[in-house]
Structure formats: structure tokens, C-alpha cells
N, C-alpha and C positions, 0 to 999 in steps of 0.2 A: 047405169046410174049409182050402184055401189062403187064401181070405179073412179066415178067423177066426184064422191065426196071424201074418198079416202085422203088424196093429197091434201085436200083443203083442212081436213081434220088435224094431219100432221103439221101443217102450216100453224093452225091456230094453238095445237101444244106446244109447239116451238118457240112461238108470240111470248105463249105466257112463261114458259120456261125462263126465257130471255130475261122477261120483265123482271120476274124474283129474282135476278143478280144484280138491279139497281134498287139501292136505297138510298133514301135521302135523311140527312140526321139533320136536327134544328141548331141552332147557335151554342145552345148551352148543354147539348148531345154530344159524348163521346162512344166510340163503339169498340167493342172487345170479338174478335171475329176467331173462332175454331175452325180448323180445318183437319179432316180426321183426327179431331181429339185434341189437336194442339194447336197454341197461341199461332195464328197466321199473322205475317209481318211483308210488308213491301207491297201493298196491296193498291190496286189503281184508287184516288183518291183519298188515299190514308184512311184513317180512322174519324174522320169528320173534324169541323161541320162541313154540309155540301152534300155533294152525290158520293157514294161509296160504291164500287163495282165487286160483286161477291162471285164465285162460282156456285150456280145454283145446285141444289141437292147435296153439294159436297161442305161448304161453308155455313156456317152456324152464327148466325150476328147477335150481340147481345147489348142492349144499349142502356148506357149509364148516364145520368143526369151529374150536371157538374153545379147544380145552384144548391145554394144554403138552403139547409132542411132543418126547422123548428120543430123539435120533437118534444112532447110532453112526458115526462117522468111519472108515474103513477105515484100516489102517495105511499110514503115508505114508514113502516112504524120503525122508530128508532129510539133507544134508550141511551142516552147520554152519558159522559163521565161522572158525573154527579148524581147518577139512578134516576134519571126524571125520563118519563115516558111522553114521546111526541110524535105527531104524524108530521111528515113532512114530503112537500112536492115541489119539482124542480123544472126548469125547460133549457134545454141543450140546444145550442145552435152550430152545424157540422156542415161539411161537404166533402165531396169526393176529389182529392188532388191526384190519385193515380189511378185509372179507370181499370187498369188491369190487374193491381193486388187487390181491387175493392173486388173484383168477381173470384181470383183464384186461389187467395189466400184465404176466404171466408167466406161460407155457404150465402147468408144472407146479411150483408152487412147493415142494412137497418134495423134488424132485429139483434146482431149481434151487440150494435152500439146501444141499443135500447137497454139490455141486460147488463153489460157494463158501466152504464151510468146507474142504474138501481143501483147494483152491488158496492159501487163505489161510493154512490152518497150514503149509505147506511155505514160504510167503513169509516170514511171520513167524520161524520155529524155523530159517529158513537165515539169519537176518540175527543169530541169537545165540550166543553161546559155548558151549560144552558145559557149562562149568560153572555159567552161567546158569541151563541148562536142566534142570540137577539141583538146584539151591539157590533159583530164584527162580520156582519153578510157580507162585506165586500170582500174582506179577506179571504173568508169561506168559500166564496164563488171563484176566486184568482186558484185557490190551491186545489179546489174541485176542475176547473179548467185543465191545470197542468198536469193532474195525474190521467184523467181522459185520453187527452192529448198523445201523452207517453203510450197510452197501453193500445189506443186505436191506430199510432202510425204504421204499425207492420200493414196494416188493413189500406193503406193510400186514404185514411181519413184524417181530416184537419177540424178539431174541435177549437172553433172560434169563442165560445162562452159559455158559461153555464150560471144561469141564475134560480138561486132558491125562492119558490115563489111565496108560500105560506108554511108558517111554523104553528100547528093547531095543539094546543096545551090543554091539559085536564081542567074542568072546572075548578078542583081544589087547586091546582098550581096556579090560575089565574087570580083564583082569592087571594093567595100567598102575596101573586107579586102586586095585587093592587093594594093589600096592607102595606107591605114593604116602600111601595112608591108613597103613599100617604106618611107613613113614618119620616121616609128622607125629605117630605115638603116640610113637615112641622119642624125637624132637626134645623133645617135651613133659615126656616122662619127665626126660630129661638136666637140662631146665631147671629142673623142679621139684628134682631132687636137688640140683643146683648152688644153687638158693635157700636150700634147706636146711642146705646146708654153709656157706653166708655168713653166714647168721641164727647157726648156731651158734657160729661164729668169733666174730662180734661179741658175743653173750652171753659167752664166755669173755674176750673183751678188756676187757669192762664189768666183769666179776667180778676180774678182774687188778688192773684199776685201784681198785677198790673195797678190795682185800684190802693194797694199797700203801697206802692210806691209812689203814687200821686195821689194825694188825697182829696184833690179838687173833681177827679174823676167821679169818684164817689158822690161829692154834693151834687154833681149833673146828672148821675144815676136816680139821684134821690127827687131831682126836681123832675126828671124826664117822668118818673112813675108817680108824680101825682099829676100830672098833665093828663097822662092815661086814664088815670082813677076818673078825675075831673069832666072827661068826655063822655063817660057814661053816665046813663040816667038812671040816677039811684036816690035815696036819700040820704045818703052818707055826706056828712060834713065834715071836712079835711082842714086842719089848721098846721100850715107849714112852720116845722120849727127847724131854724138853722142847726146844721148839726154840730158848728164849734159850739153851742152854749152845752152840749152834751157830753162836750170833752173833759172837762173837769171832775164830772161825776163819772165818767169811763177809767181817768186815773186814779180817783180816789178811791175806785173798788179794786182796781189794781194793785195797789199799794195796801189795801186792807187783807187781800188775798194773799198776798207776799209775806207781809208781818204773820198771820197767822201759820 
């Protein structure tokens, strides 16, 4: 009986070992295979996707995903160039473009990319003014993406985007910014009011110039004013007097002033 089960057990073990030599990689996966500690090349089926044939107990297969990773950068305490302490967090988007370098050149590319993003975030934002950090967010994002992409390129990592999410300011700085914004709005309001007064004065000066050149225009304006006053419901009695009747008195007054 023992002799009968012996070959059967060997066949089962052989089938298990052979099954271990077939690996299936998904469309978004690539493989890095080590044979006796070295990177193996020229394997049946390549490095994916699909079926990859390896030598059981000799080859070691590591899977690497090529999908874009969205990694959240924890909040970092940053002191800006103008000595304002803020807490900033961000998110980075990256993917593996060279699976061999991502495995061979760095121990853990996810952890290494996260640490690099944190240190770069503190370094870049520490060189920026607070106003730039709040107003020029897009420029800072592009600058962060360019630096991170250069630093992770030897690892076979492509950083496609960096987005600064939140900038938490101290309560004192929030009150200062609120007062500054209020003062700016008040300044704009005064400037707009002064501009309106200036334009109105200019129009009145132009109107006076036109009326001095055309005396009938003043007469028409006088009659229009009478119509507007009469249209209102009041107890005022208006006696219209032609302006021409007042002309001798005005000329006499001017001659008296000239004689004095």
C-alpha cells in the first residue's frame, strides 16, 4: 500500500511545483524577476501582462503596479519667508514608469516618495511669502511637481501633479488678514467715491462752459427747473421771471465792483 501511494504523492508534488512556475499578471501590472539574486531577462511570456513562466524555487517574482497613485501628504508645519507659521498638507499623483528601477534603486518607492514629498513641501513653502502661498497656489504646485519629478526620476517614478490642499493659519493671522481685507475694501470704496465726485465736477464744469457760450441754454435749464418744481406736491408758489430782466442788474453790479 505504501508503494502505491508513493508515486502518487510525487506526482502531486510535481504538479504543485509546476503550477508555481506559472504567474498571471493583470493589464496594469509588471513583474521584476530575480534569479539567484540577479534580475532575470528573456523569460517566457516576458514581464507581463498575461502569463509569465518562471523556474519554481529558483526565481522570485515581484509585482509592480503601473496605475497612478494618489498619495496624501500629512500636514506639515512650515515657517514662511516672512516668519509666519502655517500648517500645510498636499496630495501628489505619481506612477511607476520603470518597474525595475522602482524595485532595484529604492527599498520602498511608496515610502520614499512620501518622505521626499514632505521634505520638499517644507523646503519650497519655507522659501515663499505668505501672500504668494495664498494667491499663487498654481505656480507653487507646478514648482513642487517639477522638483519632485526630478528627485524621483532615478527611481523610475513619474510625478504628474502636486496639489496643495489646505493652508491652516493661526487665529491671530486670520484676524490680521481679515482687517487687511476690510481696509482694502474701504480704500477701494473711497477711491470709487472720489472718482465719481471728480467726474461729476468735470461734467458740471463742462455744462457751465456750454451755458456761458449759449445763454439760451441757461434759459431752457431755468424753465426745466420750474417744471420739475411745479410737478411736486408742495405749497410753494413759483413766479417765473425771465432771466433777461435780471441782466441790467447783473451788469450794474459788475461795473460797481470794477469801479471799486
